[in-house]
Each structure stands twice: as C-alpha cells, then as structure tokens.
mmCIF file of the N, C-alpha and C atoms, coordinates in Angstrom:
data_MODEL
# 
_entry.id   MODEL 
# 
loop_
_atom_site.group_PDB 
_atom_site.id 
_atom_site.type_symbol 
_atom_site.label_atom_id 
_atom_site.label_alt_id 
_atom_site.label_comp_id 
_atom_site.label_asym_id 
_atom_site.label_entity_id 
_atom_site.label_seq_id 
_atom_site.pdbx_PDB_ins_code 
_atom_site.Cartn_x 
_atom_site.Cartn_y 
_atom_site.Cartn_z 
_atom_site.occupancy 
_atom_site.B_iso_or_equiv 
_atom_site.pdbx_formal_charge 
_atom_site.auth_seq_id 
_atom_site.auth_comp_id 
_atom_site.auth_asym_id 
_atom_site.auth_atom_id 
_atom_site.pdbx_PDB_model_num 
ATOM 1   N N  . MET A 1 1  ? 12.799 -21.605 8.235  1.00 0.00 ? 1  MET A N  1 
ATOM 2   C CA . MET A 1 1  ? 12.601 -20.267 7.708  1.00 0.00 ? 1  MET A CA 1 
ATOM 3   C C  . MET A 1 1  ? 11.198 -19.771 8.042  1.00 0.00 ? 1  MET A C  1 
ATOM 4   N N  . LYS A 1 2  ? 10.214 -20.659 7.980  1.00 0.00 ? 2  LYS A N  1 
ATOM 5   C CA . LYS A 1 2  ? 8.857  -20.240 8.294  1.00 0.00 ? 2  LYS A CA 1 
ATOM 6   C C  . LYS A 1 2  ? 8.713  -19.877 9.761  1.00 0.00 ? 2  LYS A C  1 
ATOM 7   N N  . THR A 1 3  ? 9.462  -20.536 10.624 1.00 0.00 ? 3  THR A N  1 
ATOM 8   C CA . THR A 1 3  ? 9.407  -20.227 12.049 1.00 0.00 ? 3  THR A CA 1 
ATOM 9   C C  . THR A 1 3  ? 9.924  -18.821 12.310 1.00 0.00 ? 3  THR A C  1 
ATOM 10  N N  . ILE A 1 4  ? 11.011 -18.461 11.668 1.00 0.00 ? 4  ILE A N  1 
ATOM 11  C CA . ILE A 1 4  ? 11.572 -17.117 11.830 1.00 0.00 ? 4  ILE A CA 1 
ATOM 12  C C  . ILE A 1 4  ? 10.587 -16.073 11.308 1.00 0.00 ? 4  ILE A C  1 
ATOM 13  N N  . ALA A 1 5  ? 10.002 -16.328 10.142 1.00 0.00 ? 5  ALA A N  1 
ATOM 14  C CA . ALA A 1 5  ? 9.031  -15.388 9.579  1.00 0.00 ? 5  ALA A CA 1 
ATOM 15  C C  . ALA A 1 5  ? 7.806  -15.258 10.471 1.00 0.00 ? 5  ALA A C  1 
ATOM 16  N N  . THR A 1 6  ? 7.357  -16.362 11.051 1.00 0.00 ? 6  THR A N  1 
ATOM 17  C CA . THR A 1 6  ? 6.201  -16.329 11.943 1.00 0.00 ? 6  THR A CA 1 
ATOM 18  C C  . THR A 1 6  ? 6.513  -15.536 13.204 1.00 0.00 ? 6  THR A C  1 
ATOM 19  N N  . LEU A 1 7  ? 7.669  -15.755 13.789 1.00 0.00 ? 7  LEU A N  1 
ATOM 20  C CA . LEU A 1 7  ? 8.055  -15.005 14.979 1.00 0.00 ? 7  LEU A CA 1 
ATOM 21  C C  . LEU A 1 7  ? 8.201  -13.516 14.677 1.00 0.00 ? 7  LEU A C  1 
ATOM 22  N N  . PHE A 1 8  ? 8.768  -13.197 13.536 1.00 0.00 ? 8  PHE A N  1 
ATOM 23  C CA . PHE A 1 8  ? 8.928  -11.804 13.128 1.00 0.00 ? 8  PHE A CA 1 
ATOM 24  C C  . PHE A 1 8  ? 7.565  -11.148 12.922 1.00 0.00 ? 8  PHE A C  1 
ATOM 25  N N  . THR A 1 9  ? 6.624  -11.882 12.330 1.00 0.00 ? 9  THR A N  1 
ATOM 26  C CA . THR A 1 9  ? 5.276  -11.368 12.112 1.00 0.00 ? 9  THR A CA 1 
ATOM 27  C C  . THR A 1 9  ? 4.574  -11.116 13.438 1.00 0.00 ? 9  THR A C  1 
ATOM 28  N N  . ILE A 1 10 ? 4.691  -12.044 14.360 1.00 0.00 ? 10 ILE A N  1 
ATOM 29  C CA . ILE A 1 10 ? 4.060  -11.874 15.675 1.00 0.00 ? 10 ILE A CA 1 
ATOM 30  C C  . ILE A 1 10 ? 4.653  -10.666 16.391 1.00 0.00 ? 10 ILE A C  1 
ATOM 31  N N  . ALA A 1 11 ? 5.955  -10.498 16.316 1.00 0.00 ? 11 ALA A N  1 
ATOM 32  C CA . ALA A 1 11 ? 6.596  -9.340  16.946 1.00 0.00 ? 11 ALA A CA 1 
ATOM 33  C C  . ALA A 1 11 ? 6.122  -8.034  16.318 1.00 0.00 ? 11 ALA A C  1 
ATOM 34  N N  . ALA A 1 12 ? 6.014  -8.007  14.997 1.00 0.00 ? 12 ALA A N  1 
ATOM 35  C CA . ALA A 1 12 ? 5.560  -6.796  14.316 1.00 0.00 ? 12 ALA A CA 1 
ATOM 36  C C  . ALA A 1 12 ? 4.112  -6.476  14.659 1.00 0.00 ? 12 ALA A C  1 
ATOM 37  N N  . LEU A 1 13 ? 3.277  -7.483  14.719 1.00 0.00 ? 13 LEU A N  1 
ATOM 38  C CA . LEU A 1 13 ? 1.874  -7.258  15.065 1.00 0.00 ? 13 LEU A CA 1 
ATOM 39  C C  . LEU A 1 13 ? 1.722  -6.815  16.510 1.00 0.00 ? 13 LEU A C  1 
ATOM 40  N N  . THR A 1 14 ? 2.555  -7.313  17.374 1.00 0.00 ? 14 THR A N  1 
ATOM 41  C CA . THR A 1 14 ? 2.516  -6.898  18.775 1.00 0.00 ? 14 THR A CA 1 
ATOM 42  C C  . THR A 1 14 ? 2.885  -5.426  18.908 1.00 0.00 ? 14 THR A C  1 
ATOM 43  N N  . LEU A 1 15 ? 3.885  -4.993  18.161 1.00 0.00 ? 15 LEU A N  1 
ATOM 44  C CA . LEU A 1 15 ? 4.291  -3.593  18.223 1.00 0.00 ? 15 LEU A CA 1 
ATOM 45  C C  . LEU A 1 15 ? 3.252  -2.674  17.598 1.00 0.00 ? 15 LEU A C  1 
ATOM 46  N N  . ALA A 1 16 ? 2.504  -3.166  16.628 1.00 0.00 ? 16 ALA A N  1 
ATOM 47  C CA . ALA A 1 16 ? 1.506  -2.349  15.935 1.00 0.00 ? 16 ALA A CA 1 
ATOM 48  C C  . ALA A 1 16 ? 0.097  -2.610  16.448 1.00 0.00 ? 16 ALA A C  1 
ATOM 49  N N  . ALA A 1 17 ? -0.028 -3.114  17.660 1.00 0.00 ? 17 ALA A N  1 
ATOM 50  C CA . ALA A 1 17 ? -1.339 -3.503  18.181 1.00 0.00 ? 17 ALA A CA 1 
ATOM 51  C C  . ALA A 1 17 ? -2.232 -2.315  18.495 1.00 0.00 ? 17 ALA A C  1 
ATOM 52  N N  . ASN A 1 18 ? -1.662 -1.175  18.784 1.00 0.00 ? 18 ASN A N  1 
ATOM 53  C CA . ASN A 1 18 ? -2.459 -0.009  19.124 1.00 0.00 ? 18 ASN A CA 1 
ATOM 54  C C  . ASN A 1 18 ? -3.196 0.488   17.874 1.00 0.00 ? 18 ASN A C  1 
ATOM 55  N N  . ALA A 1 19 ? -4.505 0.602   17.944 1.00 0.00 ? 19 ALA A N  1 
ATOM 56  C CA . ALA A 1 19 ? -5.312 0.976   16.777 1.00 0.00 ? 19 ALA A CA 1 
ATOM 57  C C  . ALA A 1 19 ? -4.990 2.383   16.288 1.00 0.00 ? 19 ALA A C  1 
ATOM 58  N N  . ALA A 1 20 ? -4.666 3.288   17.189 1.00 0.00 ? 20 ALA A N  1 
ATOM 59  C CA . ALA A 1 20 ? -4.355 4.655   16.787 1.00 0.00 ? 20 ALA A CA 1 
ATOM 60  C C  . ALA A 1 20 ? -3.047 4.719   16.002 1.00 0.00 ? 20 ALA A C  1 
ATOM 61  N N  . ASP A 1 21 ? -2.128 3.827   16.270 1.00 0.00 ? 21 ASP A N  1 
ATOM 62  C CA . ASP A 1 21 ? -0.851 3.828   15.585 1.00 0.00 ? 21 ASP A CA 1 
ATOM 63  C C  . ASP A 1 21 ? -0.871 3.019   14.288 1.00 0.00 ? 21 ASP A C  1 
ATOM 64  N N  . ALA A 1 22 ? -1.978 2.395   13.969 1.00 0.00 ? 22 ALA A N  1 
ATOM 65  C CA . ALA A 1 22 ? -2.037 1.524   12.798 1.00 0.00 ? 22 ALA A CA 1 
ATOM 66  C C  . ALA A 1 22 ? -2.448 2.266   11.533 1.00 0.00 ? 22 ALA A C  1 
ATOM 67  N N  . LYS A 1 23 ? -2.554 3.578   11.580 1.00 0.00 ? 23 LYS A N  1 
ATOM 68  C CA . LYS A 1 23 ? -2.971 4.332   10.411 1.00 0.00 ? 23 LYS A CA 1 
ATOM 69  C C  . LYS A 1 23 ? -1.960 4.133   9.279  1.00 0.00 ? 23 LYS A C  1 
ATOM 70  N N  . GLY A 1 24 ? -2.426 3.635   8.156  1.00 0.00 ? 24 GLY A N  1 
ATOM 71  C CA . GLY A 1 24 ? -1.576 3.378   7.003  1.00 0.00 ? 24 GLY A CA 1 
ATOM 72  C C  . GLY A 1 24 ? -0.992 1.976   6.971  1.00 0.00 ? 24 GLY A C  1 
ATOM 73  N N  . CYS A 1 25 ? -1.022 1.282   8.088  1.00 0.00 ? 25 CYS A N  1 
ATOM 74  C CA . CYS A 1 25 ? -0.396 -0.035  8.172  1.00 0.00 ? 25 CYS A CA 1 
ATOM 75  C C  . CYS A 1 25 ? -1.181 -1.087  7.389  1.00 0.00 ? 25 CYS A C  1 
ATOM 76  N N  . ILE A 1 26 ? -2.483 -1.090  7.515  1.00 0.00 ? 26 ILE A N  1 
ATOM 77  C CA . ILE A 1 26 ? -3.305 -2.128  6.870  1.00 0.00 ? 26 ILE A CA 1 
ATOM 78  C C  . ILE A 1 26 ? -3.169 -2.048  5.350  1.00 0.00 ? 26 ILE A C  1 
ATOM 79  N N  . LYS A 1 27 ? -3.334 -0.853  4.818  1.00 0.00 ? 27 LYS A N  1 
ATOM 80  C CA . LYS A 1 27 ? -3.243 -0.675  3.369  1.00 0.00 ? 27 LYS A CA 1 
ATOM 81  C C  . LYS A 1 27 ? -1.847 -1.049  2.862  1.00 0.00 ? 27 LYS A C  1 
ATOM 82  N N  . GLY A 1 28 ? -0.822 -0.603  3.578  1.00 0.00 ? 28 GLY A N  1 
ATOM 83  C CA . GLY A 1 28 ? 0.549  -0.928  3.193  1.00 0.00 ? 28 GLY A CA 1 
ATOM 84  C C  . GLY A 1 28 ? 0.838  -2.408  3.292  1.00 0.00 ? 28 GLY A C  1 
ATOM 85  N N  . ALA A 1 29 ? 0.278  -3.058  4.318  1.00 0.00 ? 29 ALA A N  1 
ATOM 86  C CA . ALA A 1 29 ? 0.502  -4.491  4.495  1.00 0.00 ? 29 ALA A CA 1 
ATOM 87  C C  . ALA A 1 29 ? -0.141 -5.291  3.376  1.00 0.00 ? 29 ALA A C  1 
ATOM 88  N N  . VAL A 1 30 ? -1.319 -4.886  2.957  1.00 0.00 ? 30 VAL A N  1 
ATOM 89  C CA . VAL A 1 30 ? -1.994 -5.593  1.862  1.00 0.00 ? 30 VAL A CA 1 
ATOM 90  C C  . VAL A 1 30 ? -1.191 -5.455  0.570  1.00 0.00 ? 30 VAL A C  1 
ATOM 91  N N  . VAL A 1 31 ? -0.821 -4.228  0.245  1.00 0.00 ? 31 VAL A N  1 
ATOM 92  C CA . VAL A 1 31 ? -0.056 -4.000  -0.984 1.00 0.00 ? 31 VAL A CA 1 
ATOM 93  C C  . VAL A 1 31 ? 1.299  -4.697  -0.922 1.00 0.00 ? 31 VAL A C  1 
ATOM 94  N N  . GLY A 1 32 ? 1.991  -4.575  0.206  1.00 0.00 ? 32 GLY A N  1 
ATOM 95  C CA . GLY A 1 32 ? 3.299  -5.216  0.363  1.00 0.00 ? 32 GLY A CA 1 
ATOM 96  C C  . GLY A 1 32 ? 3.210  -6.728  0.347  1.00 0.00 ? 32 GLY A C  1 
ATOM 97  N N  . GLY A 1 33 ? 2.153  -7.289  0.934  1.00 0.00 ? 33 GLY A N  1 
ATOM 98  C CA . GLY A 1 33 ? 1.971  -8.736  0.941  1.00 0.00 ? 33 GLY A CA 1 
ATOM 99  C C  . GLY A 1 33 ? 1.753  -9.290  -0.455 1.00 0.00 ? 33 GLY A C  1 
ATOM 100 N N  . VAL A 1 34 ? 0.940  -8.599  -1.240 1.00 0.00 ? 34 VAL A N  1 
ATOM 101 C CA . VAL A 1 34 ? 0.695  -9.048  -2.618 1.00 0.00 ? 34 VAL A CA 1 
ATOM 102 C C  . VAL A 1 34 ? 1.980  -8.927  -3.440 1.00 0.00 ? 34 VAL A C  1 
ATOM 103 N N  . ALA A 1 35 ? 2.668  -7.796  -3.297 1.00 0.00 ? 35 ALA A N  1 
ATOM 104 C CA . ALA A 1 35 ? 3.910  -7.608  -4.050 1.00 0.00 ? 35 ALA A CA 1 
ATOM 105 C C  . ALA A 1 35 ? 4.961  -8.642  -3.633 1.00 0.00 ? 35 ALA A C  1 
ATOM 106 N N  . GLY A 1 36 ? 5.066  -8.905  -2.336 1.00 0.00 ? 36 GLY A N  1 
ATOM 107 C CA . GLY A 1 36 ? 6.025  -9.894  -1.857 1.00 0.00 ? 36 GLY A CA 1 
ATOM 108 C C  . GLY A 1 36 ? 5.693  -11.298 -2.325 1.00 0.00 ? 36 GLY A C  1 
ATOM 109 N N  . HIS A 1 37 ? 4.400  -11.600 -2.399 1.00 0.00 ? 37 HIS A N  1 
ATOM 110 C CA . HIS A 1 37 ? 3.991  -12.924 -2.869 1.00 0.00 ? 37 HIS A CA 1 
ATOM 111 C C  . HIS A 1 37 ? 4.421  -13.145 -4.319 1.00 0.00 ? 37 HIS A C  1 
ATOM 112 N N  . TYR A 1 38 ? 4.207  -12.143 -5.151 1.00 0.00 ? 38 TYR A N  1 
ATOM 113 C CA . TYR A 1 38 ? 4.565  -12.297 -6.557 1.00 0.00 ? 38 TYR A CA 1 
ATOM 114 C C  . TYR A 1 38 ? 6.066  -12.156 -6.798 1.00 0.00 ? 38 TYR A C  1 
ATOM 115 N N  . ALA A 1 39 ? 6.793  -11.616 -5.839 1.00 0.00 ? 39 ALA A N  1 
ATOM 116 C CA . ALA A 1 39 ? 8.240  -11.448 -5.991 1.00 0.00 ? 39 ALA A CA 1 
ATOM 117 C C  . ALA A 1 39 ? 8.991  -12.556 -5.286 1.00 0.00 ? 39 ALA A C  1 
ATOM 118 N N  . GLY A 1 40 ? 8.528  -13.765 -5.375 1.00 0.00 ? 40 GLY A N  1 
ATOM 119 C CA . GLY A 1 40 ? 9.267  -14.895 -4.835 1.00 0.00 ? 40 GLY A CA 1 
ATOM 120 C C  . GLY A 1 40 ? 8.665  -15.499 -3.592 1.00 0.00 ? 40 GLY A C  1 
ATOM 121 N N  . HIS A 1 41 ? 7.367  -15.427 -3.437 1.00 0.00 ? 41 HIS A N  1 
ATOM 122 C CA . HIS A 1 41 ? 6.658  -16.037 -2.309 1.00 0.00 ? 41 HIS A CA 1 
ATOM 123 C C  . HIS A 1 41 ? 7.153  -15.524 -0.957 1.00 0.00 ? 41 HIS A C  1 
ATOM 124 N N  . HIS A 1 42 ? 7.325  -14.231 -0.862 1.00 0.00 ? 42 HIS A N  1 
ATOM 125 C CA . HIS A 1 42 ? 7.731  -13.591 0.387  1.00 0.00 ? 42 HIS A CA 1 
ATOM 126 C C  . HIS A 1 42 ? 6.618  -12.654 0.851  1.00 0.00 ? 42 HIS A C  1 
ATOM 127 N N  . GLY A 1 43 ? 5.416  -13.162 0.919  1.00 0.00 ? 43 GLY A N  1 
ATOM 128 C CA . GLY A 1 43 ? 4.264  -12.343 1.271  1.00 0.00 ? 43 GLY A CA 1 
ATOM 129 C C  . GLY A 1 43 ? 4.323  -11.770 2.669  1.00 0.00 ? 43 GLY A C  1 
ATOM 130 N N  . VAL A 1 44 ? 4.804  -12.548 3.631  1.00 0.00 ? 44 VAL A N  1 
ATOM 131 C CA . VAL A 1 44 ? 4.867  -12.081 5.018  1.00 0.00 ? 44 VAL A CA 1 
ATOM 132 C C  . VAL A 1 44 ? 5.884  -10.951 5.141  1.00 0.00 ? 44 VAL A C  1 
ATOM 133 N N  . VAL A 1 45 ? 7.035  -11.128 4.544  1.00 0.00 ? 45 VAL A N  1 
ATOM 134 C CA . VAL A 1 45 ? 8.066  -10.097 4.590  1.00 0.00 ? 45 VAL A CA 1 
ATOM 135 C C  . VAL A 1 45 ? 7.565  -8.835  3.888  1.00 0.00 ? 45 VAL A C  1 
ATOM 136 N N  . GLY A 1 46 ? 6.899  -9.006  2.765  1.00 0.00 ? 46 GLY A N  1 
ATOM 137 C CA . GLY A 1 46 ? 6.340  -7.860  2.045  1.00 0.00 ? 46 GLY A CA 1 
ATOM 138 C C  . GLY A 1 46 ? 5.271  -7.150  2.850  1.00 0.00 ? 46 GLY A C  1 
ATOM 139 N N  . ALA A 1 47 ? 4.459  -7.908  3.569  1.00 0.00 ? 47 ALA A N  1 
ATOM 140 C CA . ALA A 1 47 ? 3.415  -7.302  4.392  1.00 0.00 ? 47 ALA A CA 1 
ATOM 141 C C  . ALA A 1 47 ? 4.022  -6.491  5.531  1.00 0.00 ? 47 ALA A C  1 
ATOM 142 N N  . ILE A 1 48 ? 5.063  -7.004  6.145  1.00 0.00 ? 48 ILE A N  1 
ATOM 143 C CA . ILE A 1 48 ? 5.717  -6.276  7.235  1.00 0.00 ? 48 ILE A CA 1 
ATOM 144 C C  . ILE A 1 48 ? 6.359  -4.996  6.704  1.00 0.00 ? 48 ILE A C  1 
ATOM 145 N N  . ALA A 1 49 ? 7.048  -5.103  5.592  1.00 0.00 ? 49 ALA A N  1 
ATOM 146 C CA . ALA A 1 49 ? 7.676  -3.920  5.005  1.00 0.00 ? 49 ALA A CA 1 
ATOM 147 C C  . ALA A 1 49 ? 6.624  -2.917  4.544  1.00 0.00 ? 49 ALA A C  1 
ATOM 148 N N  . GLY A 1 50 ? 5.526  -3.404  3.960  1.00 0.00 ? 50 GLY A N  1 
ATOM 149 C CA . GLY A 1 50 ? 4.450  -2.526  3.526  1.00 0.00 ? 50 GLY A CA 1 
ATOM 150 C C  . GLY A 1 50 ? 3.796  -1.812  4.685  1.00 0.00 ? 50 GLY A C  1 
ATOM 151 N N  . CYS A 1 51 ? 3.630  -2.506  5.789  1.00 0.00 ? 51 CYS A N  1 
ATOM 152 C CA . CYS A 1 51 ? 3.064  -1.903  6.993  1.00 0.00 ? 51 CYS A CA 1 
ATOM 153 C C  . CYS A 1 51 ? 3.962  -0.780  7.498  1.00 0.00 ? 51 CYS A C  1 
ATOM 154 N N  . ALA A 1 52 ? 5.256  -1.045  7.552  1.00 0.00 ? 52 ALA A N  1 
ATOM 155 C CA . ALA A 1 52 ? 6.199  -0.032  8.021  1.00 0.00 ? 52 ALA A CA 1 
ATOM 156 C C  . ALA A 1 52 ? 6.195  1.186   7.102  1.00 0.00 ? 52 ALA A C  1 
ATOM 157 N N  . TYR A 1 53 ? 6.173  0.957   5.789  1.00 0.00 ? 53 TYR A N  1 
ATOM 158 C CA . TYR A 1 53 ? 6.160  2.073   4.841  1.00 0.00 ? 53 TYR A CA 1 
ATOM 159 C C  . TYR A 1 53 ? 4.842  2.839   4.912  1.00 0.00 ? 53 TYR A C  1 
ATOM 160 N N  . GLY A 1 54 ? 3.729  2.124   5.013  1.00 0.00 ? 54 GLY A N  1 
ATOM 161 C CA . GLY A 1 54 ? 2.432  2.788   5.113  1.00 0.00 ? 54 GLY A CA 1 
ATOM 162 C C  . GLY A 1 54 ? 2.328  3.639   6.359  1.00 0.00 ? 54 GLY A C  1 
ATOM 163 N N  . ARG A 1 55 ? 2.862  3.152   7.457  1.00 0.00 ? 55 ARG A N  1 
ATOM 164 C CA . ARG A 1 55 ? 2.865  3.909   8.709  1.00 0.00 ? 55 ARG A CA 1 
ATOM 165 C C  . ARG A 1 55 ? 3.718  5.164   8.575  1.00 0.00 ? 55 ARG A C  1 
ATOM 166 N N  . HIS A 1 56 ? 4.874  5.027   7.915  1.00 0.00 ? 56 HIS A N  1 
ATOM 167 C CA . HIS A 1 56 ? 5.759  6.168   7.691  1.00 0.00 ? 56 HIS A CA 1 
ATOM 168 C C  . HIS A 1 56 ? 5.069  7.238   6.847  1.00 0.00 ? 56 HIS A C  1 
ATOM 169 N N  . ARG A 1 57 ? 4.403  6.798   5.771  1.00 0.00 ? 57 ARG A N  1 
ATOM 170 C CA . ARG A 1 57 ? 3.712  7.754   4.893  1.00 0.00 ? 57 ARG A CA 1 
ATOM 171 C C  . ARG A 1 57 ? 2.561  8.442   5.619  1.00 0.00 ? 57 ARG A C  1 
ATOM 172 N N  . ALA A 1 58 ? 1.830  7.722   6.460  1.00 0.00 ? 58 ALA A N  1 
ATOM 173 C CA . ALA A 1 58 ? 0.724  8.315   7.198  1.00 0.00 ? 58 ALA A CA 1 
ATOM 174 C C  . ALA A 1 58 ? 1.229  9.391   8.163  1.00 0.00 ? 58 ALA A C  1 
ATOM 175 N N  . LYS A 1 59 ? 2.341  9.118   8.831  1.00 0.00 ? 59 LYS A N  1 
ATOM 176 C CA . LYS A 1 59 ? 2.924  10.122  9.726  1.00 0.00 ? 59 LYS A CA 1 
ATOM 177 C C  . LYS A 1 59 ? 3.377  11.347  8.957  1.00 0.00 ? 59 LYS A C  1 
ATOM 178 N N  . GLU A 1 60 ? 3.994  11.108  7.801  1.00 0.00 ? 60 GLU A N  1 
ATOM 179 C CA . GLU A 1 60 ? 4.483  12.200  6.972  1.00 0.00 ? 60 GLU A CA 1 
ATOM 180 C C  . GLU A 1 60 ? 3.331  13.080  6.482  1.00 0.00 ? 60 GLU A C  1 
ATOM 181 N N  . GLN A 1 61 ? 2.241  12.462  6.040  1.00 0.00 ? 61 GLN A N  1 
ATOM 182 C CA . GLN A 1 61 ? 1.086  13.218  5.573  1.00 0.00 ? 61 GLN A CA 1 
ATOM 183 C C  . GLN A 1 61 ? 0.427  13.979  6.711  1.00 0.00 ? 61 GLN A C  1 
ATOM 184 N N  . ALA A 1 62 ? 0.350  13.386  7.884  1.00 0.00 ? 62 ALA A N  1 
ATOM 185 C CA . ALA A 1 62 ? -0.231 14.076  9.040  1.00 0.00 ? 62 ALA A CA 1 
ATOM 186 C C  . ALA A 1 62 ? 0.616  15.286  9.414  1.00 0.00 ? 62 ALA A C  1 
ATOM 187 N N  . ARG A 1 63 ? 1.931  15.144  9.348  1.00 0.00 ? 63 ARG A N  1 
ATOM 188 C CA . ARG A 1 63 ? 2.821  16.261  9.653  1.00 0.00 ? 63 ARG A CA 1 
ATOM 189 C C  . ARG A 1 63 ? 2.644  17.386  8.641  1.00 0.00 ? 63 ARG A C  1 
ATOM 190 N N  . GLN A 1 64 ? 2.494  17.049  7.356  1.00 0.00 ? 64 GLN A N  1 
ATOM 191 C CA . GLN A 1 64 ? 2.300  18.061  6.331  1.00 0.00 ? 64 GLN A CA 1 
ATOM 192 C C  . GLN A 1 64 ? 0.965  18.777  6.514  1.00 0.00 ? 64 GLN A C  1 
ATOM 193 N N  . GLN A 1 65 ? -0.076 18.036  6.861  1.00 0.00 ? 65 GLN A N  1 
ATOM 194 C CA . GLN A 1 65 ? -1.380 18.662  7.093  1.00 0.00 ? 65 GLN A CA 1 
ATOM 195 C C  . GLN A 1 65 ? -1.332 19.579  8.304  1.00 0.00 ? 65 GLN A C  1 
ATOM 196 N N  . GLN A 1 66 ? -0.607 19.193  9.325  1.00 0.00 ? 66 GLN A N  1 
ATOM 197 C CA . GLN A 1 66 ? -0.485 20.019  10.520 1.00 0.00 ? 66 GLN A CA 1 
ATOM 198 C C  . GLN A 1 66 ? 0.281  21.296  10.198 1.00 0.00 ? 66 GLN A C  1 
ATOM 199 N N  . ASP A 1 67 ? 1.296  21.196  9.364  1.00 0.00 ? 67 ASP A N  1 
ATOM 200 C CA . ASP A 1 67 ? 2.079  22.374  8.985  1.00 0.00 ? 67 ASP A CA 1 
ATOM 201 C C  . ASP A 1 67 ? 1.269  23.349  8.144  1.00 0.00 ? 67 ASP A C  1 
ATOM 202 N N  . GLN A 1 68 ? 0.261  22.881  7.438  1.00 0.00 ? 68 GLN A N  1 
ATOM 203 C CA . GLN A 1 68 ? -0.532 23.724  6.550  1.00 0.00 ? 68 GLN A CA 1 
ATOM 204 C C  . GLN A 1 68 ? -1.766 24.318  7.220  1.00 0.00 ? 68 GLN A C  1 
ATOM 205 N N  . GLN A 1 69 ? -1.930 24.111  8.518  1.00 0.00 ? 69 GLN A N  1 
ATOM 206 C CA . GLN A 1 69 ? -3.087 24.653  9.233  1.00 0.00 ? 69 GLN A CA 1 
ATOM 207 C C  . GLN A 1 69 ? -3.004 26.174  9.218  1.00 0.00 ? 69 GLN A C  1 
ATOM 208 N N  . PRO A 1 70 ? -4.109 26.855  8.857  1.00 0.00 ? 70 PRO A N  1 
ATOM 209 C CA . PRO A 1 70 ? -4.092 28.320  8.857  1.00 0.00 ? 70 PRO A CA 1 
ATOM 210 C C  . PRO A 1 70 ? -4.050 28.868  10.286 1.00 0.00 ? 70 PRO A C  1 
ATOM 211 N N  . GLY A 1 71 ? -3.435 30.033  10.416 1.00 0.00 ? 71 GLY A N  1 
ATOM 212 C CA . GLY A 1 71 ? -3.383 30.682  11.713 1.00 0.00 ? 71 GLY A CA 1 
ATOM 213 C C  . GLY A 1 71 ? -2.174 30.320  12.541 1.00 0.00 ? 71 GLY A C  1 
ATOM 214 N N  . GLN A 1 72 ? -1.359 29.415  12.060 1.00 0.00 ? 72 GLN A N  1 
ATOM 215 C CA . GLN A 1 72 ? -0.154 29.039  12.780 1.00 0.00 ? 72 GLN A CA 1 
ATOM 216 C C  . GLN A 1 72 ? 1.056  29.585  12.028 1.00 0.00 ? 72 GLN A C  1 
ATOM 217 N N  . PRO A 1 73 ? 2.003  30.187  12.742 1.00 0.00 ? 73 PRO A N  1 
ATOM 218 C CA . PRO A 1 73 ? 3.196  30.681  12.050 1.00 0.00 ? 73 PRO A CA 1 
ATOM 219 C C  . PRO A 1 73 ? 4.039  29.517  11.562 1.00 0.00 ? 73 PRO A C  1 
ATOM 220 N N  . PRO A 1 74 ? 4.780  29.707  10.477 1.00 0.00 ? 74 PRO A N  1 
ATOM 221 C CA . PRO A 1 74 ? 5.688  28.649  10.009 1.00 0.00 ? 74 PRO A CA 1 
ATOM 222 C C  . PRO A 1 74 ? 6.690  28.290  11.089 1.00 0.00 ? 74 PRO A C  1 
ATOM 223 N N  . ILE A 1 75 ? 7.165  27.099  11.075 1.00 0.00 ? 75 ILE A N  1 
ATOM 224 C CA . ILE A 1 75 ? 8.046  26.593  12.117 1.00 0.00 ? 75 ILE A CA 1 
ATOM 225 C C  . ILE A 1 75 ? 9.375  27.344  12.139 1.00 0.00 ? 75 ILE A C  1 
ATOM 226 N N  . ASP A 1 76 ? 9.954  27.716  10.979 1.00 0.00 ? 76 ASP A N  1 
ATOM 227 C CA . ASP A 1 76 ? 11.267 28.318  10.963 1.00 0.00 ? 76 ASP A CA 1 
ATOM 228 C C  . ASP A 1 76 ? 11.242 29.793  11.306 1.00 0.00 ? 76 ASP A C  1 
ATOM 229 N N  . GLN A 1 77 ? 10.078 30.410  11.529 1.00 0.00 ? 77 GLN A N  1 
ATOM 230 C CA . GLN A 1 77 ? 10.006 31.804  11.949 1.00 0.00 ? 77 GLN A CA 1 
ATOM 231 C C  . GLN A 1 77 ? 9.589  31.868  13.405 1.00 0.00 ? 77 GLN A C  1 
ATOM 232 N N  . GLY A 1 78 ? 10.500 32.269  14.239 1.00 0.00 ? 78 GLY A N  1 
ATOM 233 C CA . GLY A 1 78 ? 10.205 32.384  15.660 1.00 0.00 ? 78 GLY A CA 1 
ATOM 234 C C  . GLY A 1 78 ? 9.824  33.818  16.006 1.00 0.00 ? 78 GLY A C  1 
ATOM 235 N N  . LYS A 1 79 ? 9.679  34.075  17.288 1.00 0.00 ? 79 LYS A N  1 
ATOM 236 C CA . LYS A 1 79 ? 9.391  35.434  17.736 1.00 0.00 ? 79 LYS A CA 1 
ATOM 237 C C  . LYS A 1 79 ? 10.645 36.283  17.555 1.00 0.00 ? 79 LYS A C  1 
ATOM 238 N N  . LEU A 1 80 ? 10.438 37.495  17.122 1.00 0.00 ? 80 LEU A N  1 
ATOM 239 C CA . LEU A 1 80 ? 11.573 38.414  16.924 1.00 0.00 ? 80 LEU A CA 1 
ATOM 240 C C  . LEU A 1 80 ? 11.682 39.368  18.063 1.00 0.00 ? 80 LEU A C  1 
# 
C-alpha cells in the first residue's frame, strides 16, 4: 500500500512541478495532509486531495477577480 501511495505522490508532484501552476497547492496540501493524518493515517492521500482542491480554489478566485476588473464588459453581454 505504501508503494502505491508513494508512486501516486511522485506522479502528483511531477504534474504540479511548475511553480506558476502551484498556486494554492502548498496550503491545500498542508491542510489536507494534517486532516488525512488524523482521519486514519492517510496523510499522503489527504495532501494530494488538498493540493487538488487548493489549486481548484485558486483558479476559481483568479477567475472571479478577472471578471470583476473595471472597464471590461460582462461576459454575457456581447456587441449588439
């Protein structure tokens, strides 16, 4: 089981190796790792899930900030 978790961790870290794409991953991984550890010693799985969730939230927040930029028309209103 540890071998599978180690391989999964290496694969996840390889995919998240780009520093620009890691926004939200570190914080999510720390929180997920701690939560996974206390929820049955699954810290690695929790860290991977936390990283994925943190990355998702960072993208979502960046999209919301981009949508709120002044001077840009709302997306659902096109040229008439």
